[in-house]
C-alpha positions in Angstrom: 0.1 0.2 -0.1 1.0 3.6 -0.2 0.4 6.3 2.3 -1.4 9.2 0.2 1.3 10.6 -2.1 4.2 9.8 0.2 7.1 7.5 -1.0 6.1 4.4 1.0 5.5 1.0 -0.2 4.5 -2.0 1.5 4.4 -5.5 -0.2 1.2 -7.7 0.3 0.6 -9.2 3.9 1.3 -12.9 3.5 0.6 -15.5 6.5 3.7 -17.7 6.6 5.2 -20.0 9.1 7.2 -17.8 11.1 7.8 -20.3 13.8 9.0 -23.1 11.3 12.8 -23.2 11.0 14.6 -23.4 8.1 15.8 -26.8 8.5 12.2 -28.2 9.0 11.0 -26.6 5.8 13.9 -28.7 4.2 13.0 -32.0 6.0 9.4 -31.4 4.5 10.9 -31.3 1.0 13.0 -34.6 1.8 9.8 -36.5 2.7 8.0 -35.2 -0.8 11.2 -35.8 -2.8 13.1 -38.5 -1.2 14.6 -39.6 -4.5 14.9 -36.5 -6.4 18.6 -35.3 -7.0 19.0 -32.4 -4.3 22.8 -31.6 -4.9 25.4 -32.2 -8.0 29.2 -31.3 -7.6 31.5 -32.6 -10.1 29.3 -35.0 -11.7 28.3 -36.8 -8.3 24.8 -36.7 -7.5 23.2 -36.8 -3.7 19.7 -37.4 -3.5 17.6 -35.7 -0.9 17.1 -38.6 0.9 21.1 -39.1 1.0 21.8 -35.4 1.8 19.5 -35.2 4.9 21.0 -38.6 6.0 24.6 -37.4 6.0 23.5 -34.1 7.6 21.7 -35.7 10.4 24.5 -37.9 11.2 27.1 -35.2 11.3 24.8 -33.3 13.3 24.6 -36.0 15.9 28.4 -35.9 15.9 28.2 -32.2 16.8 25.9 -32.8 19.6 28.4 -35.5 20.8 31.2 -32.8 20.7 29.1 -30.9 23.2 27.4 -28.0 20.7 24.4 -26.9 22.1 21.3 -24.9 20.6 22.5 -21.4 19.6 25.9 -21.8 20.0 28.1 -20.6 17.1 29.8 -23.2 14.9 32.1 -21.4 12.3 32.7 -23.3 8.9 35.6 -23.1 6.7 35.5 -25.5 4.0 36.3 -25.5 0.3 33.0 -25.8 -2.5 32.0 -29.3 -2.1 29.2 -31.4 -1.2 30.4 -31.6 2.5 30.1 -27.5 2.5 26.3 -28.0 2.1 26.0 -31.1 4.4 27.8 -29.1 7.3 25.7 -26.1 6.9 22.6 -28.1 7.2 24.0 -30.1 10.0 24.6 -26.8 12.2 21.1 -25.5 11.6 19.5 -29.1 12.5 21.2 -28.7 16.1 19.8 -25.1 16.4 23.2 -23.8 16.4 24.4 -20.7 14.5 26.6 -20.8 11.5 29.5 -18.3 10.9 30.8 -18.9 7.4 34.2 -18.0 6.7 35.9 -17.7 3.0 39.3 -19.8 2.6 40.4 -16.8 0.7 40.1 -14.4 3.5 43.4 -13.2 5.3 43.9 -15.6 8.5 43.7 -12.4 10.5 40.5 -11.2 9.5 39.1 -15.0 9.8 40.6 -15.1 13.3 38.9 -11.8 14.2 35.5 -13.3 13.1 36.0 -16.4 15.2 37.1 -14.4 18.4 34.2 -11.7 17.8 31.5 -14.3 17.4 32.9 -16.5 20.1 32.5 -19.8 18.4 32.5 -22.9 20.4 33.8 -24.8 17.2 35.3 -24.7 13.9 34.1 -27.3 11.3 37.0 -27.3 8.7 39.2 -29.5 6.6 42.6 -30.9 6.8 44.3 -28.2 4.7 43.0 -25.5 7.1 44.0 -27.3 10.5 45.4 -25.3 13.1 45.7 -22.0 10.7 43.5 -19.9 13.1 44.5 -18.8 16.4 41.3 -18.8 18.3 39.7 -20.7 21.4 37.6 -22.5 19.3 37.8 -26.4 19.0 38.5 -27.5 15.5 36.7 -30.8 14.0 38.5 -32.0 10.6 35.9 -33.5 8.6 38.4 -35.8 7.3 39.0 -37.3 10.4 35.5 -37.6 11.3 33.9 -38.6 8.2 34.8 -42.3 8.3 32.8 -42.5 11.7 29.8 -40.8 10.6 27.9 -44.1 10.1 28.1 -44.9 13.8 25.5 -41.7 14.4 21.9 -41.8 13.9 20.7 -40.5 10.4 17.2 -39.3 11.8 16.5 -35.6 12.4 17.9 -34.4 15.8 15.5 -32.4 18.1 16.4 -28.8 18.8 14.5 -26.6 21.1 14.8 -23.0 19.4 12.1 -20.7 17.6 12.0 -18.9 14.5 13.3 -15.7 16.4 16.7 -17.5 17.0 19.8 -16.8 15.1 20.4 -18.8 11.8 23.6 -17.3 10.9 26.2 -14.6 11.6 27.6 -13.0 8.3 30.4 -10.3 8.6 30.2 -7.2 6.2 32.8 -4.5 6.0 33.0 -2.0 8.8 33.9 1.6 8.9 35.8 1.3 12.2 38.5 -0.9 10.5 36.8 -4.2 11.6 34.1 -6.2 10.0 30.7 -6.2 11.9 28.5 -9.7 12.2 24.8 -9.3 10.9 22.7 -11.5 13.0 19.9 -13.0 10.6 17.2 -15.1 12.2 15.4 -18.3 10.9 12.2 -16.4 10.4 13.9 -13.8 8.2 15.2 -16.5 5.8 11.8 -18.5 5.8 10.0 -15.2 4.8 12.7 -14.5 2.2 12.8 -18.1 0.7 8.8 -18.5 0.4 8.6 -15.1 -1.1 11.3 -16.0 -3.8 9.7 -19.1 -4.5 6.7 -17.4 -5.7 8.5 -14.6 -7.4 10.3 -14.9 -9.6 9.4 -18.6 -9.0 11.2 -21.8 -8.5 10.0 -25.2 -9.6 10.7 -28.8 -8.4 11.8 -29.4 -11.9 14.7 -26.6 -11.7 18.5 -26.8 -11.6 20.1 -23.8 -10.0 23.9 -23.0 -10.9 25.4 -22.1 -7.2 28.5 -19.8 -7.9 28.8 -17.6 -4.9 30.9 -18.1 -1.7 29.1 -18.6 1.7 30.7 -15.6 3.2 28.4 -13.5 0.7 24.8 -13.6 2.1 23.4 -13.9 -1.3 24.7 -17.4 -1.3 21.7 -18.5 0.9 19.4 -18.1 -2.0 21.5 -20.5 -4.3 21.8 -23.4 -1.3 18.3 -22.9 0.3 15.6 -22.0 -2.1 16.0 -25.2 -4.1 16.2 -27.2 -1.1 12.7 -25.8 0.0 11.3 -26.3 -3.5 12.8 -29.8 -4.6 14.7 -28.6 -7.1 18.3 -29.4 -8.0 21.7 -27.2 -6.6 24.6 -27.5 -9.1 27.5 -26.5 -7.2 30.4 -24.8 -9.1 33.9 -25.3 -7.7 36.6 -22.8 -6.9 37.8 -22.7 -10.3 34.6 -22.8 -12.3 33.3 -20.0 -10.6 36.1 -17.5 -11.7 36.1 -18.8 -15.5 33.1 -17.9 -17.8 34.2 -20.7 -20.3 33.7 -23.3 -17.4 30.7 -21.9 -16.1 29.2 -22.1 -19.7 30.2 -25.6 -20.0 28.5 -26.2 -16.7 25.4 -24.4 -18.0 24.9 -26.3 -20.8 26.2 -29.8 -19.2 23.5 -29.4 -16.4 21.1 -27.9 -18.2 20.7 -24.9 -15.9 17.5 -23.0 -15.7 18.0 -20.5 -12.9 21.1 -18.6 -12.0 21.9 -15.8 -9.7 24.9 -13.5 -9.8 26.5 -10.0 -9.8 27.1 -7.9 -12.9 30.6 -8.7 -12.6 29.8 -12.5 -13.4 27.4 -11.8 -15.9 30.0 -10.0 -17.9 32.3 -13.1 -17.4 29.8 -15.3 -19.1 29.3 -12.6 -21.9 33.0 -12.3 -22.6 33.1 -16.1 -22.5 30.8 -16.3 -25.5 27.4 -16.9 -23.8 24.6 -17.4 -26.3 21.0 -17.9 -26.4 19.4 -19.4 -23.5 16.2 -20.0 -21.4 17.9 -19.6 -17.9 15.8 -17.6 -15.2 18.7 -14.8 -14.5 18.9 -13.0 -11.0 21.1 -9.9 -11.2 22.1 -8.3 -7.9 24.7 -6.9 -5.3 25.4 -3.7 -7.4 23.5 -1.8 -10.0 22.6 -3.2 -13.2 23.8 -1.1 -16.3 21.2 -0.6 -18.9 23.8 -2.0 -21.7 24.5 -5.0 -19.6 20.6 -5.8 -19.1 20.0 -5.7 -22.8 22.7 -8.1 -23.4 21.4 -10.5 -20.7 17.9 -10.1 -22.2 19.2 -11.2 -25.3 20.3 -14.6 -24.1 18.2 -15.2 -20.9 14.6 -16.5 -20.5 13.9 -13.8 -18.1 16.0 -11.2 -16.1 15.1 -10.1 -12.8 16.9 -7.1 -10.8 17.1 -7.7 -7.1 18.1 -5.2 -4.4 18.5 -5.6 -0.6 21.1 -5.5 2.0 22.6 -8.1 4.3 20.8 -6.6 7.4 17.6 -7.1 5.5 18.2 -10.7 4.6 19.5 -11.2 0.9 17.1 -9.4 -1.4 14.1 -7.1 -0.3 12.9 -5.6 -3.5 12.6 -7.2 -7.1 11.7 -6.2 -10.6 11.4 -8.2 -14.1 13.4 -6.4 -16.4 12.3 -6.2 -20.1 13.7 -4.6 -23.2 12.0 -1.5 -23.2 13.2 -0.4 -19.8 15.1 2.8 -20.5 15.9 3.1 -16.5 16.6 -0.2 -14.4 14.7 0.1 -11.5 15.0 -2.2 -8.4 11.2 -3.2 -8.6 9.0 -3.5 -5.6 9.2 -5.1 -2.3 8.8 -8.9 -1.7 6.3 -10.4 0.7 5.8 -8.7 4.3 8.4 -6.2 3.3 7.9 -2.1 3.5 10.1 0.4 1.5 10.1 3.8 2.8 11.8 7.0 1.4 12.5 9.5 4.4 14.3 12.4 4.7 16.9 13.3 7.6 14.2 13.4 10.3 12.9 10.0 9.2 9.7 11.5 7.8 8.3 10.5 4.7 9.1 12.2 1.3 6.5 12.5 -1.7 6.7 10.3 -4.7 9.5 11.5 -6.7 11.8 12.9 -4.1 14.9 11.4 -3.2 15.8 10.5 0.1 17.4 7.4 2.3 15.7 4.1 1.5 14.5 2.5 4.7 13.5 -1.3 4.7 10.9 -2.7 6.9 9.5 -6.1 7.9 9.9 -9.6 8.3 13.3 -9.3 6.5 14.8 -7.0 9.1 17.7 -8.8 10.9 18.3 -8.7 14.6 21.2 -6.4 14.5 24.9 -6.4 14.9 26.8 -9.0 17.0 28.2 -7.5 20.0 27.6 -3.8 18.7 24.5 -2.4 20.6 25.4 1.2 19.8 25.9 0.7 16.0 22.7 -1.5 16.0 20.9 1.4 17.5 21.9 3.7 15.0 21.1 1.7 12.1 17.8 -0.2 13.2 14.9 1.6 14.5 11.3 0.8 15.5 8.9 1.2 12.5 6.4 3.9 13.2 4.5 3.3 10.0 3.5 -0.2 11.1 0.5 -1.4 12.7 3.0 -4.1 14.4 4.2 -2.7 17.8 7.3 -5.0 17.4 8.0 -3.8 13.8 11.4 -2.7 12.9 13.1 -0.8 9.7 16.6 -0.4 8.9 18.3 2.5 7.2 20.1 1.3 4.4 22.3 4.3 3.6 21.1 4.3 0.0 19.4 6.9 -1.9 16.3 6.5 -3.9 13.0 7.7 -4.8 9.7 6.3 -6.2 8.3 6.6 -9.4 4.4 7.5 -10.0 3.7 3.8 -10.8 5.5 2.5 -7.6 8.9 1.5 -8.6 11.9 2.0 -6.5 14.9 3.6 -8.3 18.2 3.5 -6.8 20.4 6.7 -7.1 23.4 6.5 -5.0 25.1 6.1 -1.5 24.7 8.5 1.5 28.0 7.6 2.9 31.6 6.2 1.9 30.1 2.5 1.3 30.6 0.9 -2.3 29.9 -2.4 -3.9 32.4 -4.0 -6.3 31.8 -7.5 -7.6 28.7 -7.6 -5.4 31.0 -7.3 -2.1 29.8 -4.4 0.2 32.7 -2.3 0.9 33.4 0.7 3.5 36.3 2.3 2.0 36.8 3.8 5.6 37.7 0.5 6.5 40.5 0.2 3.9 41.7 3.7 4.6 42.0 2.7 8.2 44.5 -0.1 7.4 46.2 1.8 5.0 46.5 4.8 7.2 48.6 2.6 9.3 51.1 1.1 6.9 54.6 1.9 6.3 55.2 5.7 5.4 51.5 6.4 4.8 50.7 10.0 6.2 47.0 10.3 4.7 45.0 8.1 2.4 41.7 8.3 0.8 40.1 5.5 -1.2 37.2 5.8 -3.8 35.7 3.5 -6.4 36.2 4.7 -10.3 34.2 2.9 -13.0 36.3 2.0 -16.0 35.0 2.2 -19.7 33.8 -1.5 -19.3 31.8 -0.5 -16.6 33.7 -2.4 -13.7 34.6 -0.7 -10.8 38.0 -0.3 -9.5 39.6 0.8 -6.2 41.7 3.7 -6.4 43.9 4.8 -3.3 45.2 8.3 -3.3 48.1 8.4 -0.8 50.3 11.3 0.9 53.7 9.4 1.7 56.3 10.4 3.8 59.6 10.9 2.3 61.4 7.7 1.4 64.3 6.3 -0.3 61.9 3.4 -1.7 60.4 4.0 -5.1 56.7 4.6 -5.7 56.2 1.2 -6.9 58.0 -0.6 -4.2 56.0 1.3 -1.4 52.5 0.1 -3.4 53.7 -3.3 -3.4 54.6 -3.2 0.6 51.3 -2.0 1.2 49.5 -4.3 -1.0 51.4 -7.1 1.2 50.5 -5.3 4.3 46.7 -5.1 3.4 46.4 -8.5 2.5 47.3 -9.6 6.0 43.8 -8.1 7.1 41.9 -7.3 3.9 40.3 -9.9 1.5 41.3 -9.4 -2.1 38.3 -7.8 -3.4 39.2 -4.8 -0.9 42.8 -4.3 -1.9 42.9 -1.0 -4.0 43.9 -2.0 -7.6 45.5 1.5 -8.4 47.9 3.6 -6.0 48.1 7.3 -6.9 50.7 9.5 -5.0 49.8 13.0 -3.9 51.5 16.0 -2.3 48.3 17.4 -0.9 44.7 16.3 -1.1 42.0 18.5 -2.6 39.7 20.3 -0.5 36.1 21.6 -0.5 35.2 25.4 0.6 34.5 23.7 4.1 37.7 22.0 4.5 36.5 18.7 3.7 38.5 16.2 1.2 37.1 16.8 -2.2 36.1 13.1 -3.5 34.8 14.4 -6.5 37.7 16.4 -7.5 40.0 13.1 -6.9 37.5 11.0 -8.9 38.1 13.5 -12.0 42.1 13.4 -11.7 43.6 11.5 -14.7 45.2 8.5 -13.3 49.0 8.4 -13.4 49.8 4.8 -13.8 53.5 3.1 -13.0 56.2 3.2 -15.5 56.6 -0.1 -17.0 60.3 0.1 -16.5 60.1 0.9 -12.6 61.4 -2.4 -10.7 59.3 -4.2 -8.0 61.3 -7.0 -6.6 59.9 -10.5 -5.6 58.2 -10.7 -2.2 57.9 -14.6 -1.7 60.1 -17.5 -2.0 57.7 -18.3 -5.1 58.4 -15.0 -6.9 62.0 -15.3 -6.2 62.3 -18.5 -7.9 60.0 -17.4 -10.7 62.2 -14.4 -11.1 65.3 -16.2 -11.1 64.1 -18.5 -13.9 62.9 -15.8 -16.0 65.9 -13.7 -15.4 68.5 -16.7 -16.5 66.0 -17.8 -19.7 65.5 -14.1 -20.9 69.2 -13.0 -19.8 67.9 -9.8 -18.0 69.2 -8.8 -15.1 66.5 -7.5 -12.9 62.9 -8.4 -13.8 59.9 -6.6 -11.6 57.2 -8.9 -10.6 54.9 -6.7 -12.6 56.4 -6.6 -15.8 54.9 -8.4 -18.8 56.6 -11.0 -20.3 55.8 -10.5 -23.7 56.6 -6.6 -23.4 60.3 -7.3 -22.3 61.3 -9.7 -25.0 59.3 -13.0 -23.9 58.1 -15.3 -26.8 56.9 -18.7 -27.2 60.3 -20.5 -27.2 61.2 -18.8 -24.2 58.0 -19.6 -22.3 58.6 -23.2 -23.1 62.2 -22.9 -21.6 60.9 -21.3 -18.5 58.2 -24.2 -18.1 60.5 -26.6 -18.5 63.0 -25.1 -16.0 60.2 -24.9 -13.4 59.0 -28.3 -13.8 62.5 -29.5 -13.2 62.9 -27.5 -10.2 59.7 -28.1 -8.6 58.1 -31.1 -10.1 55.2 -29.0 -11.1 54.2 -28.9 -14.7 52.0 -26.0 -15.8 50.1 -25.3 -19.3 52.2 -23.1 -21.8 49.1 -21.1 -22.0 49.4 -20.0 -18.4 51.5 -17.1 -19.9 48.3 -15.6 -21.5 46.2 -15.2 -18.4 49.4 -14.8 -16.1 52.1 -12.9 -18.1 53.8 -11.5 -15.0 55.9 -13.0 -12.1 53.5 -12.1 -9.6 50.4 -13.6 -11.2 52.5 -16.5 -12.6 53.5 -17.1 -8.6 50.1 -17.2 -7.7 49.5 -20.1 -10.3 52.3 -22.0 -8.8 50.7 -22.0 -5.5 47.6 -23.5 -6.4 46.5 -27.1 -5.7 47.6 -29.2 -9.0 44.0 -30.3 -9.1 43.0 -26.6 -9.7 45.2 -26.2 -12.6 43.2 -26.8 -15.9 44.5 -28.0 -19.3 41.5 -27.5 -21.1 41.6 -27.8 -24.8 40.1 -24.3 -25.4 42.3 -21.7 -24.6 41.1 -18.2 -24.3 43.8 -16.1 -26.0 41.4 -12.8 -26.3 38.1 -14.2 -25.4 36.4 -10.6 -25.5 34.6 -9.1 -28.6 31.6 -9.2 -30.7 33.2 -10.3 -34.1 32.8 -13.9 -35.2 35.7 -15.8 -33.1 38.4 -17.8 -34.7 39.6 -20.9 -33.5 43.0 -21.9 -34.2 44.5 -25.2 -34.0 48.1 -25.9 -32.6 50.9 -27.2 -34.7 53.3 -30.0 -34.2 54.9 -28.1 -31.5 51.3 -28.0 -29.9 52.2 -24.4 -28.9 49.0 -22.2 -28.7 51.2 -19.3 -27.1 52.3 -18.5 -30.8 49.0 -17.4 -31.5 49.3 -14.4 -28.9 51.6 -12.7 -31.4 48.7 -12.5 -33.9 46.2 -11.6 -31.0 48.0 -8.5 -30.0 48.0 -7.0 -33.7 44.4 -7.9 -34.4 41.5 -5.8 -33.7 40.2 -5.2 -29.9 37.0 -6.7 -30.6 38.2 -9.7 -32.3 37.9 -12.9 -30.2 40.7 -15.6 -30.6 41.0 -19.0 -29.0 43.7 -21.3 -29.2 43.3 -25.2 -29.4 45.7 -27.1 -27.6 46.6 -31.2 -27.5 45.0 -33.7 -25.1 47.6 -35.4 -23.2 50.0 -32.2 -22.5 49.7 -32.7 -18.8 51.2 -36.0 -19.2 48.1 -37.8 -17.6 45.4 -37.9 -20.4 45.8 -40.4 -23.2 46.5 -38.5 -26.4 44.4 -39.2 -29.6 45.8 -41.2 -32.5 43.5 -40.3 -35.2 42.6 -36.8 -36.8 38.9 -37.5 -36.6 39.0 -38.0 -32.9 41.1 -34.8 -32.2 38.3 -33.0 -34.5 35.7 -34.2 -32.5 37.2 -33.6 -29.3 38.1 -29.8 -30.4 34.6 -29.3 -31.6 33.0 -30.4 -28.6 35.0 -27.9 -26.5 34.0 -25.1 -29.1 30.4 -26.0 -29.2 30.2 -25.9 -25.4 31.8 -22.2 -25.4 29.7 -21.0 -28.5 26.9 -23.6 -29.2 25.1 -21.6 -32.2 28.2 -20.3 -34.1 29.2 -19.0 -36.6 32.9 -20.2 -36.6 36.3 -19.3 -38.2 38.6 -21.9 -37.9 42.4 -22.1 -38.8 45.4 -24.3 -38.1 49.0 -23.9 -38.1 51.1 -26.7 -39.9 49.7 -30.1 -38.7 46.8 -28.3 -37.0 45.8 -27.2 -40.3 44.6 -30.8 -41.4 42.9 -31.2 -38.2 41.2 -27.8 -38.8 40.0 -29.2 -42.4 38.6 -32.4 -40.6 36.8 -30.1 -38.0 35.3 -28.0 -40.8 33.9 -31.4 -42.6 32.5 -32.2 -39.3 30.9 -29.0 -38.2 29.2 -29.1 -41.9 27.6 -32.7 -41.0 26.3 -31.1 -37.7 24.9 -28.1 -39.9 27.2 -25.6 -38.1 28.3 -22.9 -40.0 32.0 -22.6 -40.9 32.4 -18.9 -42.1 36.1 -19.1 -42.8 39.0 -22.0 -42.8 42.6 -20.8 -42.9 45.7 -22.8 -43.1 48.8 -21.2 -41.7 51.5 -22.8 -44.0 50.0 -26.3 -43.7 50.9 -29.0 -46.4 48.1 -31.4 -47.5 49.8 -34.5 -46.5 48.8 -37.2 -48.9 49.5 -40.3 -47.0 50.8 -43.5 -48.9 49.3 -45.8 -46.2 46.6 -47.1 -48.5 48.5 -47.2 -51.7 49.5 -50.9 -53.0 53.1 -51.9 -51.9 54.8 -51.2 -55.4 53.0 -47.9 -55.8 54.0 -47.0 -52.3 57.7 -48.0 -53.1 57.8 -46.4 -56.3 56.4 -42.7 -55.0 58.8 -43.1 -51.8 61.6 -43.5 -54.3 60.9 -40.7 -56.5 59.9 -38.3 -53.6 63.3 -39.0 -52.3 65.1 -38.1 -55.5 63.3 -34.8 -55.8 63.9 -33.8 -52.3 67.6 -34.7 -52.6 67.8 -32.7 -55.9 66.4 -29.5 -54.0 68.6 -29.7 -51.3 71.9 -30.5 -53.5 70.9 -27.8 -55.9 70.6 -25.3 -53.1 67.3 -23.9 -54.4 66.6 -21.9 -51.2 70.3 -20.2 -51.7 73.4 -21.9 -50.2 73.4 -20.4 -46.8 69.4 -20.9 -46.1 69.9 -24.6 -47.3 72.7 -25.0 -45.0 70.9 -23.4 -42.1 67.6 -25.6 -42.7 69.5 -28.5 -42.8 71.5 -28.2 -39.9 68.6 -27.7 -37.8 66.8 -30.8 -39.2 69.9 -32.6 -38.6 70.1 -30.8 -34.9 66.6 -32.0 -34.3 67.1 -35.6 -35.5 70.2 -36.1 -33.2 68.0 -34.8 -30.4 65.3 -37.2 -31.0 67.8 -40.1 -31.5 69.6 -39.0 -27.9 66.1 -38.8 -26.3 65.4 -42.3 -27.5 68.6 -43.6 -26.7 68.1 -42.2 -23.1 64.6 -43.1 -22.3 64.3 -46.3 -24.6 60.7 -46.6 -25.4 59.2 -44.5 -22.6 56.9 -42.3 -24.4 56.3 -40.5 -21.2 59.7 -38.8 -21.7 59.7 -35.0 -22.2 60.5 -34.6 -26.0 62.5 -31.6 -28.0 58.9 -29.3 -27.9 58.6 -29.9 -24.1 55.7 -32.4 -24.2 55.8 -36.3 -23.7 57.0 -38.0 -26.7 53.7 -40.1 -26.8 52.0 -37.1 -28.1 54.4 -36.8 -31.1 54.1 -40.7 -32.0 50.2 -40.3 -31.6 50.4 -37.5 -34.1 52.6 -39.2 -36.6 50.2 -42.1 -36.4 47.5 -40.0 -36.9 48.6 -38.3 -40.0 49.5 -41.8 -41.4 45.9 -43.1 -41.2 44.3 -39.7 -42.0 43.1 -39.7 -46.0 42.1 -36.3 -47.0 39.0 -36.2 -48.8 37.8 -33.4 -51.1 35.2 -31.3 -49.4 33.0 -28.3 -50.4 35.1 -25.6 -48.8 37.2 -22.5 -49.5 40.5 -22.4 -48.0 42.6 -19.1 -47.1 46.0 -20.2 -47.4 48.5 -18.1 -45.6 51.8 -19.4 -47.0 55.5 -18.8 -45.6 57.2 -17.1 -48.7 60.7 -18.4 -47.7 61.2 -22.3 -48.6 62.8 -24.4 -45.7 62.0 -27.7 -47.2 61.2 -29.3 -50.5 57.3 -29.3 -51.4 55.8 -30.8 -54.7 53.3 -28.1 -54.8 54.5 -24.7 -53.0 52.1 -22.8 -54.8 49.0 -24.3 -53.3 50.9 -26.6 -50.7 48.6 -29.5 -52.2 45.6 -28.4 -51.2 44.0 -27.4 -54.8 42.3 -30.6 -55.4 40.6 -30.7 -52.2 39.3 -27.4 -51.8 36.4 -27.5 -54.3 35.3 -23.8 -53.6 38.7 -22.7 -54.3 41.9 -21.4 -52.6 42.9 -17.7 -51.7 46.6 -17.3 -51.1 48.4 -14.9 -48.7 52.1 -14.7 -48.8 53.9 -14.0 -45.6 57.1 -13.0 -45.0 59.3 -15.4 -43.3 59.6 -19.4 -43.2 57.5 -21.7 -41.6 59.1 -21.5 -38.2 59.3 -17.6 -38.4 56.1 -16.3 -39.6 55.0 -15.3 -36.1 58.1 -13.6 -35.1 58.6 -10.1 -35.6 58.1 -8.3 -38.2 56.4 -11.0 -39.9 53.5 -11.5 -37.2 52.2 -7.8 -37.9 51.5 -8.3 -41.3 50.3 -11.9 -40.8 47.7 -10.5 -38.2 46.5 -7.6 -40.4 46.0 -10.0 -43.4 44.3 -12.5 -41.1 42.0 -9.5 -40.0 41.2 -8.5 -43.5 39.8 -12.1 -44.1 37.9 -12.2 -40.9 36.3 -8.7 -41.6 35.1 -10.2 -45.2 33.2 -13.0 -43.4 32.0 -10.5 -40.5 30.1 -8.2 -42.9 
């Protein structure tokens, strides 16, 4: 209802079971759908009955450990089935769960444990005894085997809907995070309302991508469980990779997904195409351009709004393509929205004031902070309920005449980045205590892509250290107390702060300043043992005395051969094998060192390597050559258009574990499968370098059979190798002899020039000797690393694949990029043997350089622009 012309909106009052506990609702779902799949994680399924049984057994174990109703139990686990089971177990005994993120600094998590007075920390072996607190630790790996000794029946806990379900910590302006106490009845009202609008059915599958330390995870984990739907839990690697998320969406037939604008942009950049998902977007403002892109790919789009203090989301609006302004909708069930002035008096419709939220979603308050609770939570003077309360959000907004709520901005210094609520004062508090900092101000600035970055403006004390060294030191210090999303992205050094006429810091003037970035050649030294090792290897391979941890590998003379040498050195010294493609996403010592510290299982060897995934042109997919090195293609990407997406396709088996393919047809099918997961509808542009061109040719044939449109097929100096395998023995012998004679005459007559012939034959002889030495050293051990830095087995399998593959004519046109310098004999240098196979013709593009130098400077730039020209023709 609205009060006359006042900016006050109250949703429909709905009776709901406010005395019912969340786990009781879930138990009712278990009774209805015991055999329905409740949770999927990494292709493992748990039915509702299995999930409930595991949770009950763990709950009884916790009771046996002495946990009592309303005790606080912290949970620190990686994303897994056990995470969901543990959350249910804690609430089933009437305890309050306190979620901790494994990525949080130890100091931050330790403070949360101490502040919440947790009696027990439920964690895993990898986080054992990491945090210093008085909490008893229960290590899941240690107790999991004994769970069968405990009852699988629901435990009985004497608590009410007004008791606390969870305590979730948010950024605090005092320098310490504050814990929000959310009650069972808050969550029950929220879930039952969301079940109706936007709506969820038992047939739905929801993709859960949010850390449990972010309150919106409550919708992802519990809305399906009170509905009878299925949770598909993405792991820690998948939630950060748009390509992997798209694979999950397709593989698991996802119908419902909630995420922040940041994650939706990740999916768009990864090539998200048309689908039928119900999409929820919240956590920060939804830009109009992003909304329109999502609408083109989703079944429906819902914008949601609400702070942690009022239980996840408080308003909701379905967005349509005609919306010029993205509003945040109307209140959910049993929720009131008021626009009030500084005296908490209602404003008229259309006037801007602070958004206050009232009703059943309002949390109890802040843990151990009565004064702060009194400052933000108030008795609701507009409610007929004498116990009604409202929360002042600190957000400015207004109502439109048709009752839609519009978000304007913040009243204070609070901002949201990637959906996380951040008090810049908390960052400023810790930064002001850092080495050589006199004064610091932090603001959020939007980039041209709409993504916000944190910028710290600092007045530093005089120091012999460079600005770069100081900034690196501050980052290291801040990471001891703040999560990664609160670490400033950019540091700006000032001699004085701009002030307003009344003497306050002029943040508007700061935001309008042009950013000054760190010079490329400014040195920032390694900070950790891993960075020191990586820096030493880089320096030795690149022959550069001092390399800063933020210097880009490709900007200091690095190329694919050097990258291979570095990876081989790293593997030799550490035993860790990393994909060569690591250099594309992690081209600095700092970033590569972070990858080095990941668990081996977290390092992906995906077939599809996103060299430059962003852009709106037809993407080109380039198949590796005999060296299997997709890093070569990065040199093309640098010189191609900004909006041209480029992907590399790397071989199966590079990790030394997976079995490589021995048939071209199987390789092609495998690569197509990866492409279709990322880009199911097309159209496509395909290319292949050397050996990879033949694979790309077969891929084109297979895609045409699947009725998928290949707009362009390009060959990068690929010879159409005609296998003699299927020839009669006599014909095979004659052809082989004649070819040997032609090859010998070509070499002996120095057709390429004397020096070039000597150089080419010397290189061929050198590689032949290297192969013989490797074979002599390792015998028939195909797992031995070969001359290109990968197991010999792949080389053997590739040769077998060529031997057995018979090229057949196809109704295709080929863009043939041919190296102009000869380096070996070919019977058909003009068309490289493809003329009789490409029935629609061949377009020849001469590239300066030889077969192994067309990707090197300066040849690469011309190559890239010629390739872009071909792609632009099919984009028109």
